[in-house]
matplotlib code that plots the C-alpha trace (Angstrom):
import matplotlib.pyplot as plt

x = [-58.6, -59.9, -58.1, -59.4, -56.9, -57.0, -56.0, -52.3, -52.3, -52.3, -54.6, -57.9, -59.1, -62.7, -63.3, -63.9, -60.5, -58.7, -59.8, -57.2, -56.8, -57.5, -55.0, -55.3, -53.5, -54.2, -51.6, -51.0, -47.4, -48.5, -51.0, -48.4, -45.9, -48.5, -49.6, -46.0, -45.4, -48.3, -47.2, -43.7, -44.8, -46.7, -43.7, -41.3, -43.6, -43.8, -40.0, -39.4, -41.8, -40.2, -36.7, -37.4, -38.7]
y = [-0.6, 0.5, -0.7, 2.2, 4.4, 8.0, 9.2, 9.3, 5.8, 6.8, 4.8, 6.4, 5.7, 6.1, 8.3, 5.2, 3.8, 7.2, 7.7, 7.7, 4.6, 4.4, 3.9, 0.4, -0.1, -3.7, -4.5, -2.7, -2.0, -0.1, 1.9, 2.9, 3.9, 5.9, 7.8, 8.3, 9.9, 12.3, 13.2, 13.7, 16.2, 18.2, 18.2, 19.2, 22.1, 23.3, 23.0, 24.9, 27.6, 28.1, 28.0, 30.6, 33.2]
z = [-76.0, -79.3, -82.4, -84.5, -86.2, -87.3, -90.8, -89.8, -88.3, -84.7, -82.3, -81.3, -77.8, -76.5, -73.5, -71.4, -72.3, -71.8, -68.2, -65.5, -63.4, -59.8, -57.0, -55.6, -52.3, -51.6, -49.0, -45.7, -46.7, -49.9, -47.9, -45.3, -48.0, -49.8, -46.6, -45.5, -48.9, -48.5, -45.0, -46.2, -48.8, -46.2, -43.8, -46.6, -47.5, -43.8, -43.4, -46.6, -45.7, -42.2, -43.7, -46.3, -43.9]

ax = plt.figure().add_subplot(projection="3d")
ax.plot(x, y, z, "-o")
ax.set_aspect("equal")
plt.show()
């Protein structure tokens, strides 16, 4: 991280430091939980769209 400060004393970060991180799913359990969450969101959207008709 950059240790530079602006005029008001707040930290200033370079574009390289400010980029979003990547999702790292190293273990099989983490991958399964992540995919189950994505599937759950889709299923919830389908159920809600059917229920609200």
